[in-house]
VEXPA-985673 format. One record per residue (C-alpha): residue number from 1; residue in one letter; x, y, z. Coordinates in steps of 0.2 Angstrom, whole numbers. Each point is the difference from the previous one (the first is absolute). Layout:
! residues N
{zaro NUM guvex a u X v Y w Z} $
...
! end
This chain:
! residues 318
{zaro 1 guvex x u -436 v 107 w -25} $
{zaro 2 guvex x u 3 v -7 w 18} $
{zaro 3 guvex x u 9 v -14 w -5} $
{zaro 4 guvex x u 12 v 11 w -13} $
{zaro 5 guvex x u 3 v 11 w 15} $
{zaro 6 guvex x u 3 v -15 w 12} $
{zaro 7 guvex x u 13 v -6 w -14} $
{zaro 8 guvex x u 9 v 16 w -2} $
{zaro 9 guvex x u 1 v 2 w 20} $
{zaro 10 guvex x u 8 v -18 w 1} $
{zaro 11 guvex x u 12 v 3 w -13} $
{zaro 12 guvex x u 5 v 17 w 9} $
{zaro 13 guvex x u 1 v -9 w 17} $
{zaro 14 guvex x u 12 v -14 w -10} $
{zaro 15 guvex x u 12 v 14 w -7} $
{zaro 16 guvex x u 1 v 9 w 17} $
{zaro 17 guvex x u 4 v -17 w 10} $
{zaro 18 guvex x u 13 v -5 w -14} $
{zaro 19 guvex x u 10 v 17 w 1} $
{zaro 20 guvex x u -2 v 2 w 19} $
{zaro 21 guvex x u 18 v 1 w 7} $
{zaro 22 guvex x u 8 v 3 w -16} $
{zaro 23 guvex x u 8 v 16 w -3} $
{zaro 24 guvex x u 11 v 5 w -15} $
{zaro 25 guvex x u 15 v 11 w 5} $
{zaro 26 guvex x u 15 v 7 w -11} $
{zaro 27 guvex x u 19 v 0 w 2} $
{zaro 28 guvex x u 11 v 17 w -3} $
{zaro 29 guvex x u 3 v -6 w -17} $
{zaro 30 guvex x u -18 v -3 w -5} $
{zaro 31 guvex x u -1 v -19 w 3} $
{zaro 32 guvex x u -18 v -4 w 5} $
{zaro 33 guvex x u -4 v -15 w 12} $
{zaro 34 guvex x u -16 v -7 w 9} $
{zaro 35 guvex x u 3 v -4 w 18} $
{zaro 36 guvex x u -10 v -16 w 2} $
{zaro 37 guvex x u 0 v -1 w 18} $
{zaro 38 guvex x u 8 v 13 w 14} $
{zaro 39 guvex x u 11 v -6 w 11} $
{zaro 40 guvex x u 8 v 8 w 18} $
{zaro 41 guvex x u 4 v 16 w -8} $
{zaro 42 guvex x u 17 v 0 w 8} $
{zaro 43 guvex x u 13 v 8 w -12} $
{zaro 44 guvex x u 14 v -16 w -1} $
{zaro 45 guvex x u 16 v 7 w 5} $
{zaro 46 guvex x u 16 v 1 w -10} $
{zaro 47 guvex x u 11 v -17 w -3} $
{zaro 48 guvex x u -13 v -11 w 6} $
{zaro 49 guvex x u -4 v -15 w -11} $
{zaro 50 guvex x u -18 v -1 w -7} $
{zaro 51 guvex x u -8 v -17 w 0} $
{zaro 52 guvex x u -12 v 0 w -15} $
{zaro 53 guvex x u -12 v -12 w -7} $
{zaro 54 guvex x u 1 v 4 w -20} $
{zaro 55 guvex x u -6 v -6 w -17} $
{zaro 56 guvex x u 0 v 10 w -17} $
{zaro 57 guvex x u -5 v -6 w -17} $
{zaro 58 guvex x u -1 v 6 w -17} $
{zaro 59 guvex x u -13 v 7 w -12} $
{zaro 60 guvex x u -3 v -18 w -5} $
{zaro 61 guvex x u -5 v -5 w 16} $
{zaro 62 guvex x u 17 v -9 w 2} $
{zaro 63 guvex x u 8 v -1 w 17} $
{zaro 64 guvex x u 18 v 6 w 1} $
{zaro 65 guvex x u 4 v -2 w 19} $
{zaro 66 guvex x u -10 v -4 w 15} $
{zaro 67 guvex x u 7 v -4 w 17} $
{zaro 68 guvex x u -16 v -12 w 3} $
{zaro 69 guvex x u 8 v -11 w -11} $
{zaro 70 guvex x u 17 v 0 w 8} $
{zaro 71 guvex x u -7 v -2 w 17} $
{zaro 72 guvex x u 10 v 15 w 6} $
{zaro 73 guvex x u -2 v 18 w 1} $
{zaro 74 guvex x u 9 v 13 w -8} $
{zaro 75 guvex x u 12 v 10 w 10} $
{zaro 76 guvex x u 6 v 17 w -4} $
{zaro 77 guvex x u 11 v 13 w 9} $
{zaro 78 guvex x u -8 v 17 w 1} $
{zaro 79 guvex x u 11 v 13 w -6} $
{zaro 80 guvex x u -7 v 18 w 2} $
{zaro 81 guvex x u 15 v 10 w -8} $
{zaro 82 guvex x u -3 v -11 w -17} $
{zaro 83 guvex x u -18 v -5 w 0} $
{zaro 84 guvex x u -7 v 18 w 3} $
{zaro 85 guvex x u 9 v 6 w -15} $
{zaro 86 guvex x u -3 v -17 w -11} $
{zaro 87 guvex x u -13 v 9 w -10} $
{zaro 88 guvex x u -10 v -12 w -12} $
{zaro 89 guvex x u 6 v -15 w 11} $
{zaro 90 guvex x u -10 v -14 w 11} $
{zaro 91 guvex x u 11 v 6 w 14} $
{zaro 92 guvex x u -8 v 19 w -1} $
{zaro 93 guvex x u -15 v -11 w 4} $
{zaro 94 guvex x u 6 v -11 w 12} $
{zaro 95 guvex x u 7 v 15 w 10} $
{zaro 96 guvex x u -17 v 6 w 4} $
{zaro 97 guvex x u -6 v -15 w 8} $
{zaro 98 guvex x u -5 v -6 w 17} $
{zaro 99 guvex x u 1 v -18 w 8} $
{zaro 100 guvex x u -17 v -6 w -4} $
{zaro 101 guvex x u -3 v 8 w -15} $
{zaro 102 guvex x u -5 v -8 w -16} $
{zaro 103 guvex x u 1 v 9 w -18} $
{zaro 104 guvex x u -3 v -4 w -17} $
{zaro 105 guvex x u 8 v 12 w -15} $
{zaro 106 guvex x u 6 v -3 w -18} $
{zaro 107 guvex x u 17 v 7 w -8} $
{zaro 108 guvex x u 6 v -2 w -17} $
{zaro 109 guvex x u 13 v -14 w -5} $
{zaro 110 guvex x u 12 v 13 w -5} $
{zaro 111 guvex x u 0 v 11 w 16} $
{zaro 112 guvex x u 1 v -19 w 10} $
{zaro 113 guvex x u 15 v -4 w -9} $
{zaro 114 guvex x u 8 v 18 w 0} $
{zaro 115 guvex x u -3 v 4 w 18} $
{zaro 116 guvex x u 0 v -16 w 10} $
{zaro 117 guvex x u 8 v -14 w -11} $
{zaro 118 guvex x u 12 v 13 w -5} $
{zaro 119 guvex x u 3 v -9 w -17} $
{zaro 120 guvex x u -8 v 1 w -19} $
{zaro 121 guvex x u -14 v -9 w -4} $
{zaro 122 guvex x u 3 v -17 w -7} $
{zaro 123 guvex x u -5 v -2 w -19} $
{zaro 124 guvex x u -13 v -14 w 6} $
{zaro 125 guvex x u -10 v 13 w 10} $
{zaro 126 guvex x u -13 v 13 w -5} $
{zaro 127 guvex x u 8 v 16 w 5} $
{zaro 128 guvex x u -16 v 9 w -3} $
{zaro 129 guvex x u -10 v -11 w 12} $
{zaro 130 guvex x u -5 v 3 w 19} $
{zaro 131 guvex x u 4 v -9 w 14} $
{zaro 132 guvex x u -15 v -2 w 16} $
{zaro 133 guvex x u 8 v -3 w 16} $
{zaro 134 guvex x u -8 v -5 w 16} $
{zaro 135 guvex x u 9 v 3 w 17} $
{zaro 136 guvex x u -3 v -1 w 18} $
{zaro 137 guvex x u 12 v 4 w 13} $
{zaro 138 guvex x u 0 v -13 w 12} $
{zaro 139 guvex x u 13 v 7 w 13} $
{zaro 140 guvex x u 14 v 10 w 2} $
{zaro 141 guvex x u 16 v -8 w 9} $
{zaro 142 guvex x u 18 v 7 w 6} $
{zaro 143 guvex x u 16 v -6 w -6} $
{zaro 144 guvex x u 1 v -13 w 14} $
{zaro 145 guvex x u -19 v -5 w -2} $
{zaro 146 guvex x u 5 v -2 w -19} $
{zaro 147 guvex x u 15 v -10 w 4} $
{zaro 148 guvex x u -9 v -11 w 12} $
{zaro 149 guvex x u -13 v -3 w -11} $
{zaro 150 guvex x u 10 v -6 w -15} $
{zaro 151 guvex x u 10 v -12 w 10} $
{zaro 152 guvex x u -17 v -7 w 5} $
{zaro 153 guvex x u -6 v -1 w -18} $
{zaro 154 guvex x u 17 v -6 w -7} $
{zaro 155 guvex x u -2 v -16 w 14} $
{zaro 156 guvex x u -19 v -1 w -6} $
{zaro 157 guvex x u 6 v 0 w -16} $
{zaro 158 guvex x u 13 v -14 w 3} $
{zaro 159 guvex x u -12 v -11 w 10} $
{zaro 160 guvex x u -11 v 1 w -15} $
{zaro 161 guvex x u 12 v -4 w -13} $
{zaro 162 guvex x u 6 v -14 w 12} $
{zaro 163 guvex x u -15 v -8 w 2} $
{zaro 164 guvex x u -6 v 1 w -18} $
{zaro 165 guvex x u 18 v -9 w -5} $
{zaro 166 guvex x u -3 v -13 w 11} $
{zaro 167 guvex x u -18 v -3 w -6} $
{zaro 168 guvex x u 8 v 1 w -18} $
{zaro 169 guvex x u 14 v -13 w 6} $
{zaro 170 guvex x u -13 v -13 w 7} $
{zaro 171 guvex x u -10 v 3 w -18} $
{zaro 172 guvex x u 16 v -3 w -9} $
{zaro 173 guvex x u 6 v -15 w 9} $
{zaro 174 guvex x u -16 v -8 w -3} $
{zaro 175 guvex x u 1 v 2 w -18} $
{zaro 176 guvex x u 18 v -7 w -1} $
{zaro 177 guvex x u -3 v -14 w 11} $
{zaro 178 guvex x u -15 v -4 w -11} $
{zaro 179 guvex x u 9 v 2 w -17} $
{zaro 180 guvex x u 14 v -11 w 7} $
{zaro 181 guvex x u -11 v -13 w 5} $
{zaro 182 guvex x u -10 v 0 w -16} $
{zaro 183 guvex x u 17 v -2 w -9} $
{zaro 184 guvex x u 7 v -13 w 11} $
{zaro 185 guvex x u 14 v 12 w 4} $
{zaro 186 guvex x u 10 v -3 w 18} $
{zaro 187 guvex x u 7 v 17 w 5} $
{zaro 188 guvex x u 9 v 7 w 17} $
{zaro 189 guvex x u -7 v 15 w 7} $
{zaro 190 guvex x u 9 v 14 w 10} $
{zaro 191 guvex x u -6 v 10 w 16} $
{zaro 192 guvex x u -4 v 15 w -12} $
{zaro 193 guvex x u -12 v -11 w -13} $
{zaro 194 guvex x u 12 v -2 w -11} $
{zaro 195 guvex x u -2 v -19 w -11} $
{zaro 196 guvex x u 16 v -7 w -8} $
{zaro 197 guvex x u 5 v -15 w -9} $
{zaro 198 guvex x u 19 v -5 w -1} $
{zaro 199 guvex x u 1 v -7 w -18} $
{zaro 200 guvex x u 20 v -1 w 0} $
{zaro 201 guvex x u 11 v 0 w 14} $
{zaro 202 guvex x u 15 v 13 w -2} $
{zaro 203 guvex x u 17 v -3 w 6} $
{zaro 204 guvex x u 10 v 11 w 15} $
{zaro 205 guvex x u -7 v 13 w 12} $
{zaro 206 guvex x u -14 v 10 w -1} $
{zaro 207 guvex x u 0 v 18 w -5} $
{zaro 208 guvex x u 0 v 13 w 14} $
{zaro 209 guvex x u -10 v 17 w 2} $
{zaro 210 guvex x u 11 v 12 w -11} $
{zaro 211 guvex x u 9 v -12 w -12} $
{zaro 212 guvex x u -4 v 4 w -18} $
{zaro 213 guvex x u -9 v -15 w -7} $
{zaro 214 guvex x u -5 v -5 w -18} $
{zaro 215 guvex x u -17 v -7 w -3} $
{zaro 216 guvex x u -7 v -8 w -16} $
{zaro 217 guvex x u -20 v 1 w 1} $
{zaro 218 guvex x u -17 v -2 w -9} $
{zaro 219 guvex x u -16 v 7 w 9} $
{zaro 220 guvex x u -17 v -5 w -2} $
{zaro 221 guvex x u -17 v 5 w 9} $
{zaro 222 guvex x u -6 v -14 w 10} $
{zaro 223 guvex x u -11 v -11 w -12} $
{zaro 224 guvex x u 5 v 15 w -13} $
{zaro 225 guvex x u 9 v 5 w -12} $
{zaro 226 guvex x u 19 v 5 w 0} $
{zaro 227 guvex x u 5 v 18 w 1} $
{zaro 228 guvex x u 20 v 1 w 0} $
{zaro 229 guvex x u 15 v -11 w -3} $
{zaro 230 guvex x u 18 v 2 w 1} $
{zaro 231 guvex x u 2 v -15 w -14} $
{zaro 232 guvex x u -2 v 4 w -18} $
{zaro 233 guvex x u -6 v -17 w -4} $
{zaro 234 guvex x u -14 v -1 w 12} $
{zaro 235 guvex x u -6 v 19 w -4} $
{zaro 236 guvex x u -1 v -7 w -18} $
{zaro 237 guvex x u -10 v -15 w 7} $
{zaro 238 guvex x u -12 v 9 w 9} $
{zaro 239 guvex x u -3 v 14 w -14} $
{zaro 240 guvex x u 6 v 14 w 12} $
{zaro 241 guvex x u 18 v 2 w -9} $
{zaro 242 guvex x u 6 v 19 w -2} $
{zaro 243 guvex x u 15 v 3 w -12} $
{zaro 244 guvex x u 2 v 16 w 8} $
{zaro 245 guvex x u 0 v -6 w 18} $
{zaro 246 guvex x u 12 v 13 w 11} $
{zaro 247 guvex x u 16 v -10 w 0} $
{zaro 248 guvex x u -7 v -14 w -10} $
{zaro 249 guvex x u -3 v -19 w 8} $
{zaro 250 guvex x u 13 v -2 w 15} $
{zaro 251 guvex x u 0 v -5 w 18} $
{zaro 252 guvex x u -6 v 12 w 12} $
{zaro 253 guvex x u 13 v 8 w 11} $
{zaro 254 guvex x u -5 v 7 w 18} $
{zaro 255 guvex x u 6 v 2 w 18} $
{zaro 256 guvex x u -9 v -12 w 10} $
{zaro 257 guvex x u -11 v 6 w 15} $
{zaro 258 guvex x u 1 v 16 w -5} $
{zaro 259 guvex x u -19 v 3 w -7} $
{zaro 260 guvex x u 6 v 2 w -18} $
{zaro 261 guvex x u -12 v -14 w -4} $
{zaro 262 guvex x u -17 v -5 w 8} $
{zaro 263 guvex x u 2 v -9 w 17} $
{zaro 264 guvex x u -4 v -16 w -8} $
{zaro 265 guvex x u 15 v 0 w -10} $
{zaro 266 guvex x u 11 v 6 w 13} $
{zaro 267 guvex x u -6 v -14 w 12} $
{zaro 268 guvex x u 0 v -14 w -12} $
{zaro 269 guvex x u 17 v 4 w -9} $
{zaro 270 guvex x u 8 v -1 w 17} $
{zaro 271 guvex x u -6 v -20 w 1} $
{zaro 272 guvex x u 11 v -4 w -14} $
{zaro 273 guvex x u 17 v -4 w -4} $
{zaro 274 guvex x u 10 v 4 w -17} $
{zaro 275 guvex x u -8 v -11 w -13} $
{zaro 276 guvex x u -15 v -2 w 10} $
{zaro 277 guvex x u -18 v 0 w -8} $
{zaro 278 guvex x u -15 v 2 w 8} $
{zaro 279 guvex x u -19 v 6 w -4} $
{zaro 280 guvex x u -5 v 13 w 13} $
{zaro 281 guvex x u -20 v 4 w 3} $
{zaro 282 guvex x u -1 v 18 w 5} $
{zaro 283 guvex x u -17 v 5 w 10} $
{zaro 284 guvex x u -3 v 17 w -5} $
{zaro 285 guvex x u 6 v 9 w 16} $
{zaro 286 guvex x u 17 v -5 w -6} $
{zaro 287 guvex x u -1 v 4 w -16} $
{zaro 288 guvex x u -10 v 17 w -6} $
{zaro 289 guvex x u -13 v 0 w 12} $
{zaro 290 guvex x u -16 v 10 w -3} $
{zaro 291 guvex x u 9 v 10 w -16} $
{zaro 292 guvex x u -4 v -5 w -17} $
{zaro 293 guvex x u 16 v -4 w -8} $
{zaro 294 guvex x u -4 v -1 w -18} $
{zaro 295 guvex x u -14 v -6 w -11} $
{zaro 296 guvex x u 5 v -19 w 6} $
{zaro 297 guvex x u 4 v 2 w 18} $
{zaro 298 guvex x u -16 v 9 w 8} $
{zaro 299 guvex x u -3 v 4 w 18} $
{zaro 300 guvex x u 3 v -14 w 13} $
{zaro 301 guvex x u 8 v -11 w -12} $
{zaro 302 guvex x u 10 v -15 w 5} $
{zaro 303 guvex x u 15 v -2 w -13} $
{zaro 304 guvex x u 9 v -17 w -4} $
{zaro 305 guvex x u 19 v 2 w -2} $
{zaro 306 guvex x u 12 v -15 w -7} $
{zaro 307 guvex x u 16 v 7 w 5} $
{zaro 308 guvex x u 18 v -7 w -1} $
{zaro 309 guvex x u 15 v 8 w 8} $
{zaro 310 guvex x u 13 v 1 w -12} $
{zaro 311 guvex x u 15 v 10 w 11} $
{zaro 312 guvex x u 3 v 8 w 17} $
{zaro 313 guvex x u 12 v 15 w -2} $
{zaro 314 guvex x u 7 v 9 w 13} $
{zaro 315 guvex x u -8 v 9 w 16} $
{zaro 316 guvex x u -10 v 17 w -4} $
{zaro 317 guvex x u 11 v 14 w 7} $
{zaro 318 guvex x u -17 v 10 w 4} $
! end
């Protein structure tokens, strides 16, 4: 009997400890939220920017968004006049929070889209479901503080992207050089990391930035399948022929150096004279980078293009 009493007491203590510091509150419209941790209690002034850690997931425990994954907090400017009257919305809860507060609450998918997203529920989303939010208010900043913070975050993000790009280029260069060595290919290298082999010299001057060029091409992933070509016979040979191809099979026209094509093309085509042919070995940073472009062109794919500069037209007026 004593053991049963002790067990019940232990369970009661555990429940009390678990609920310690947690308190349920309701907004004016009836939204219920649980305070997991209480902050300084000071009301955040209107127009300050709330700095928040946030995550929310659906009934299937599938996370829709989390600031932890992004590596930066959510920043929302407080607007008392709108938030205080936004019944049934997340902002109604945010309006009651102080710096240091951590809260958890549920909101229906329908209310979330109607009041916060302000758009219809997508057909692929269960409109009868609920979303569970966990939000922690880390800080509140003035507009000047926010602008300085944003500038710092942009600089950090740019530095991180540059560091990742440098590391990826180093990896790509090693892969390209190994490929060239294995296939006994002698290629030139530009400062940016583009490798090229001039197959046929052209005649005359090389194109200048702004001039419209016409280029025949065939592209494939390094040591992988072809994904596109402007040449009908090559398309049929490689099994990628498309009779409904927009504009058919013809040389591609574009203004050189205007960013209308990948960087590897702007740089590589500029090396040719009219009638010149080359093979370009394009590291991913000069192609599509970490974006997956198609089933063949995955993230950080190194691309190979056989190109021919068919013609050089007048300078682009833009």
